[in-house]
Phi, psi and omega in degrees: 000125180258126177265171179298327180292340180261014183283181182300331179294322180290322176297319179294321177298317179294318179297316179298321178299317178295318180297323177297319178294318180291335178292333179282316179193162177294148181218156176277165178300319180297320178298317179292320178300315179296321178296318179293323177298315179298329180278356174088015178284143179291163179299321180297318179292318178304311182299315181296318180295316180294323177296320177299316181296321176297318179299325177285345183087014182269350186229108181213102184299324179295316178295317178302312181299316180298312181296317181293318179297316179298318180297312182293319180292323183291338177290335175076016181258346184232149174269172183304321182294320178292322177295317177302315179298320179293321178295318179293330177293337175281000179090015180277146178296148184304317182293318178298317180295316180298314179298320181295316180296315180298313180294317181293324179300320177287321183294323181260009181051052182293128176246102185300321181295316180294319180295316179296320177301317180298318179300315181292321178300317181298333180264003180070028183248024179220149177091009177208158177294138181254140172294158180305320179295319179293321179296318178295319179297318178297319178297317178295322178299310180296320178297317181292337178271004173088020177271147184288160177299327178300313180295318180298315179297320180297324182274324190241001187084233180234074182288147175283130177264015181298125182295348178292350178272010180298150183271024184291000000 
């Protein structure tokens, strides 16, 4: 049974709401679905609006993931693991996110070692001998930014990531 609230006008209102959001920045299907839920649109209306957007070519999670991963990696502030987590926070499936990070790393010629070096340079933690507490802090910083243990070891040796080394 279709009510007046589920008619084509309601689908158009939902589609227009999504288009306004997409005009600000690219979004995943899950982000748009959540926005429509918050606005009170029924599941049927959400599905129809999202299908219209897919038909227009405005909604493609794989493309979104690829573009977002390339953007985050090219900034050089995050490692692959942190980018993967951010993509999954957008509601993307794990496999789609992994493929996007892998593909984007090649597309932007991402060098994890150079990016990690840049992060440490910005914090004044590179180019000088580090005290054990500083070395542990640098290791925790790189780990929190999604750099692999391999990259951390290459730059810092084998720092303890033990939180007892905090400078509090």
